[in-house]
C-alpha positions as CSV (number, residue, x, y, z in Angstrom):
1,M,-4.0,16.5,13.2
2,S,-2.9,13.7,15.6
3,T,-0.2,11.2,14.8
4,L,-1.7,7.6,15.0
5,L,1.4,5.7,13.9
6,D,5.0,6.6,14.6
7,A,7.6,3.9,13.7
8,R,11.3,4.7,14.0
9,G,14.4,2.7,13.0
10,L,12.7,-0.6,12.4
11,V,15.1,-3.5,11.7
12,K,14.2,-7.2,11.1
13,H,16.3,-10.2,10.2
14,L,14.7,-13.3,8.7
15,G,16.7,-16.4,7.6
16,G,19.9,-14.7,8.5
17,R,19.2,-11.8,6.2
18,R,18.4,-8.2,7.0
19,V,15.0,-7.8,5.3
20,V,14.0,-4.5,6.9
21,D,16.8,-1.9,7.4
22,S,16.2,1.2,9.5
23,V,12.7,2.0,8.3
24,D,10.7,5.0,9.6
25,L,7.0,5.4,8.9
26,S,4.2,7.6,10.3
27,C,0.5,8.1,9.7
28,D,-1.8,10.9,10.9
29,A,-5.5,10.8,11.5
30,G,-7.4,11.2,8.3
31,Q,-4.4,10.3,6.1
32,I,-3.8,7.4,3.8
33,V,-0.1,6.4,3.5
34,G,0.8,4.1,0.7
35,L,3.5,1.6,1.5
36,L,5.0,0.6,-1.8
37,G,7.8,-1.5,-3.3
38,P,8.5,-4.4,-5.6
39,N,8.4,-8.0,-4.4
40,G,11.1,-8.7,-1.8
41,A,11.3,-5.0,-0.8
42,G,10.3,-5.7,2.8
43,K,6.7,-4.4,2.7
44,T,5.0,-7.4,4.2
45,T,7.6,-7.8,7.0
46,T,7.3,-4.1,7.8
47,L,3.5,-4.3,7.8
48,R,3.5,-7.3,10.2
49,M,5.8,-5.4,12.6
50,L,3.6,-2.3,12.5
51,Y,0.4,-4.2,13.5
52,G,2.2,-6.4,16.1
53,F,2.4,-9.8,14.3
54,L,6.2,-9.7,14.3
55,R,8.5,-8.1,16.9
56,P,11.2,-5.8,15.4
57,D,14.8,-6.6,16.2
58,E,15.5,-2.9,16.6
59,G,13.3,0.2,16.6
60,R,10.1,1.4,18.3
61,I,6.5,1.6,17.2
62,H,3.9,3.9,18.8
63,V,0.2,3.4,18.0
64,D,-2.1,6.2,19.1
65,G,0.5,7.1,21.7
66,V,1.0,3.6,23.1
67,E,4.3,1.8,22.5
68,L,3.5,-1.5,20.8
69,G,6.4,-3.4,22.4
70,R,5.3,-2.4,26.0
71,D,1.5,-2.7,25.8
72,L,0.5,-4.9,22.8
73,V,-3.0,-5.5,24.1
74,R,-3.8,-1.8,24.6
75,A,-2.2,-0.8,21.3
76,K,-4.1,-3.4,19.3
77,R,-7.4,-1.9,20.5
78,S,-6.5,1.0,18.1
79,I,-5.5,-1.3,15.2
80,G,-7.7,-2.9,12.5
81,V,-6.1,-5.3,10.0
82,C,-7.5,-6.4,6.7
83,T,-5.1,-9.0,5.2
84,Q,-5.0,-9.7,1.4
85,D,-6.3,-13.3,2.0
86,D,-9.9,-13.9,3.1
87,T,-9.8,-15.5,6.6
88,F,-13.5,-15.9,7.4
89,D,-14.9,-18.8,9.4
90,G,-17.0,-20.6,6.9
91,D,-19.2,-22.2,9.7
92,F,-20.7,-18.8,10.5
93,T,-22.8,-16.2,8.7
94,V,-21.6,-12.8,7.6
95,E,-23.2,-11.2,10.7
96,Q,-21.7,-13.9,13.0
97,N,-18.3,-13.3,11.6
98,L,-18.4,-9.7,12.6
99,T,-19.7,-10.5,16.1
100,I,-17.1,-13.2,16.7
101,A,-14.2,-10.9,15.5
102,A,-15.2,-8.4,18.2
103,S,-15.1,-11.1,20.9
104,Y,-11.3,-11.3,20.5
105,F,-10.8,-7.9,22.2
106,R,-10.8,-7.3,25.9
107,P,-12.6,-5.5,27.2
108,R,-15.4,-6.4,24.8
109,P,-16.4,-3.5,22.6
110,H,-19.5,-1.7,23.9
111,G,-22.7,-1.4,21.8
112,L,-21.7,-4.4,19.7
113,S,-25.1,-5.2,18.2
114,P,-25.8,-1.7,16.9
115,R,-22.2,-1.6,15.7
116,V,-22.6,-4.8,13.6
117,A,-25.9,-3.5,12.2
118,E,-24.2,-0.2,11.3
119,L,-21.4,-1.9,9.5
120,L,-23.7,-4.3,7.6
121,E,-25.7,-1.3,6.4
122,R,-22.7,0.8,5.5
123,F,-20.9,-1.9,3.6
124,D,-24.0,-2.9,1.8
125,L,-24.0,-6.3,3.5
126,A,-27.3,-6.2,5.3
127,G,-29.0,-8.3,2.6
128,Y,-26.4,-11.0,3.1
129,A,-26.3,-10.9,6.9
130,R,-27.5,-14.5,7.3
131,E,-25.5,-15.9,4.4
132,K,-22.2,-17.7,4.6
133,P,-19.2,-15.7,3.4
134,E,-18.4,-18.1,0.5
135,T,-21.7,-17.2,-1.2
136,L,-20.5,-13.6,-1.6
137,S,-18.8,-12.2,-4.7
138,G,-15.2,-11.2,-4.5
139,G,-16.0,-7.5,-4.0
140,Y,-18.4,-8.2,-1.2
141,R,-16.0,-10.6,0.5
142,R,-13.5,-7.7,0.6
143,R,-16.2,-5.4,2.0
144,L,-16.7,-8.0,4.8
145,M,-13.0,-8.2,5.5
146,I,-12.8,-4.4,5.9
147,A,-15.9,-4.3,8.0
148,R,-14.6,-7.1,10.3
149,A,-11.3,-5.0,10.7
150,L,-13.4,-2.1,11.9
151,V,-15.9,-3.8,14.2
152,H,-14.0,-2.8,17.4
153,R,-13.8,0.9,16.3
154,P,-10.0,1.2,15.7
155,R,-8.3,4.5,14.8
156,L,-5.7,3.0,12.5
157,L,-6.5,0.5,9.7
158,F,-4.0,-1.6,7.8
159,L,-5.2,-2.6,4.3
160,D,-2.9,-5.2,2.6
161,E,-3.7,-5.3,-1.1
162,P,-7.4,-4.8,-0.5
163,T,-8.6,-5.0,-4.1
164,T,-6.4,-7.8,-5.6
165,G,-8.5,-9.9,-8.0
166,L,-11.5,-7.6,-8.1
167,D,-13.1,-6.4,-11.3
168,P,-12.9,-2.6,-12.0
169,Q,-16.4,-1.9,-10.6
170,A,-15.8,-3.8,-7.4
171,R,-12.4,-2.0,-7.0
172,M,-14.0,1.4,-7.3
173,G,-16.6,0.4,-4.7
174,V,-13.8,-0.4,-2.3
175,W,-12.1,2.9,-3.1
176,D,-15.2,4.8,-2.2
177,L,-15.5,3.0,1.1
178,V,-11.8,3.7,1.9
179,D,-12.1,7.3,1.0
180,G,-15.1,7.6,3.3
181,L,-13.2,6.1,6.2
182,R,-10.3,8.6,5.6
183,A,-12.9,11.5,5.7
184,E,-14.1,10.3,9.1
185,G,-10.5,10.6,10.5
186,L,-9.3,7.1,10.3
187,G,-5.5,6.7,9.6
188,I,-4.9,4.1,6.9
189,I,-1.7,2.2,5.8
190,L,-2.3,0.8,2.3
191,T,-0.2,-1.7,0.4
192,T,-1.1,-2.4,-3.2
193,H,0.4,-3.4,-6.5
194,Y,-2.2,-1.4,-8.4
195,M,-0.4,1.9,-9.1
196,D,-3.5,3.8,-10.1
197,E,-5.0,2.8,-6.7
198,A,-1.9,4.1,-4.9
199,E,-2.0,7.4,-6.8
200,R,-5.7,7.9,-6.3
201,L,-6.0,7.0,-2.6
202,S,-2.7,7.9,-1.0
203,D,-2.0,11.3,0.6
204,A,1.7,10.3,1.0
205,L,3.9,7.4,-0.1
206,T,6.7,5.5,1.6
207,V,8.7,3.5,-1.0
208,L,10.8,0.5,0.0
209,A,13.6,-1.2,-2.0
210,H,15.9,-3.9,-0.6
211,G,14.5,-3.3,2.9
212,R,15.2,0.4,3.0
213,V,13.2,3.6,2.4
214,V,14.2,5.0,-0.9
215,A,11.6,7.8,-1.2
216,R,8.7,9.3,0.7
217,G,6.2,12.1,0.2
218,A,3.4,12.9,-2.3
219,A,3.3,10.9,-5.4
220,K,4.5,13.7,-7.6
221,V,7.5,14.4,-5.3
222,V,8.4,10.7,-5.2
223,L,8.2,10.4,-9.0
224,G,10.3,13.5,-9.5
225,D,13.0,12.2,-7.1
226,L,13.2,8.7,-8.4
227,V,12.0,8.8,-12.1
228,G,12.2,12.3,-13.5
229,E,9.8,14.7,-15.2
230,H,9.3,12.8,-18.4
231,V,9.4,9.3,-19.9
232,A,10.3,8.8,-23.6
233,V,8.7,5.7,-25.1
234,V,10.8,4.4,-28.0
235,A,9.6,1.6,-30.2
236,G,11.9,-0.5,-32.4
237,A,15.4,-1.9,-32.2
238,H,17.3,1.0,-30.6
239,G,18.3,-0.6,-27.3
240,E,22.1,-0.6,-27.6
241,M,22.2,2.9,-28.8
242,I,20.0,4.3,-26.0
243,A,21.8,2.1,-23.4
244,A,25.1,3.6,-24.4
245,W,23.7,7.1,-24.2
246,L,22.3,6.4,-20.7
247,S,25.5,4.7,-19.5
248,A,27.6,7.8,-20.6
249,R,25.4,9.9,-18.3
250,G,25.7,7.5,-15.3
251,R,22.0,6.4,-15.7
252,G,20.7,2.9,-15.3
253,Q,18.9,0.7,-17.8
254,A,15.7,1.7,-19.5
255,A,12.8,-0.7,-18.9
256,S,11.5,-2.7,-21.8
257,V,7.7,-3.2,-22.1
258,L,6.3,-5.2,-25.1
259,G,9.4,-4.3,-27.1
260,A,9.3,-0.6,-26.4
261,L,11.9,1.2,-24.2
262,H,10.6,3.5,-21.5
263,V,13.4,6.0,-20.8
264,P,13.0,8.2,-17.7
265,L,14.4,11.7,-18.2
266,S,14.6,15.1,-16.5
267,G,13.7,18.2,-18.4
268,E,17.4,18.9,-19.3
269,E,18.0,15.2,-20.2
270,L,14.9,15.3,-22.6
271,A,16.5,18.2,-24.4
272,D,19.8,16.4,-24.7
273,F,18.0,13.2,-25.8
274,A,16.3,15.1,-28.6
275,R,19.6,16.6,-29.8
276,A,21.4,13.2,-29.6
277,F,18.7,11.4,-31.6
278,P,17.2,13.9,-34.0
279,S,15.7,11.3,-36.4
280,L,14.3,9.0,-33.7
281,R,10.6,8.7,-33.4
282,Y,9.3,8.5,-29.8
283,E,6.4,9.5,-27.5
284,V,6.9,11.7,-24.4
285,R,4.6,11.3,-21.5
286,V,4.5,12.1,-17.7
287,P,5.8,9.4,-15.4
288,T,3.6,7.1,-13.4
289,L,4.1,4.9,-10.4
290,D,4.4,2.0,-12.8
291,D,7.6,3.6,-14.1
292,L,8.8,3.8,-10.5
293,F,8.2,0.1,-10.1
294,L,9.9,-0.7,-13.3
295,K,12.9,1.3,-12.3
296,L,13.2,-0.2,-8.9
297,S,13.0,-3.7,-10.4
298,L,16.0,-3.0,-12.5
299,R,18.1,-2.0,-9.5
300,P,20.8,-4.6,-8.6
């Protein structure tokens, strides 16, 4: 399995502040890497450095063996970018948007007409080829955005929150497309705030907080490292009592969701919790990436 992206020691300052701090990230062919973190964690800045929109203050990025800082034009031939905002040209049709996007690359991609026809068919856009993008539904606009990012046959695709604002059926349609691209050997960097999306699609996660990598690996490994094996969900007014118990063990705050405390616990801590509060009623469940985000949002 070949490495398509290898980024080492990325640092970026914006507005006098170090927003990305020594970040490493890699992605292999046929792999989806989820780049996660709460707002302000440095995801967008990291992503923009990885696809060449921003130049890092320190560190190096190699894309398909080419150093981005030394040969940006060549490296970008291997990169496809699907931003979270639709950036179509409303004066042109769906088909024309794909053709025009390919014209930005030098040398011009070969076999362009059959490539556009292939993408229109694959992304179920053939019936809208002569329509303007604004006539499409949200789900089909996202399909067009991804198709446009692939028109020049890149090996590495950046998907920045690809299903934001879509209904469940449209989201699952995009998931199927992305899963198919992975199966064909494309490397994919995915950012999303939908934790079920990250868990379903990602082969590995890189989690950022305050500009630094705080965890990496498979979802279960990351959750075990940062959250624990269990989450106790406690309803009612028990906040001070539980906060004192957590504080005595050097643990941070428990997240509060709709008046219920979500307390992350290891297996040993769960047994201690049960002994400490024998009459307390609570539910125990496995942790999710939502718990991870809640925990990171509580960090100072």
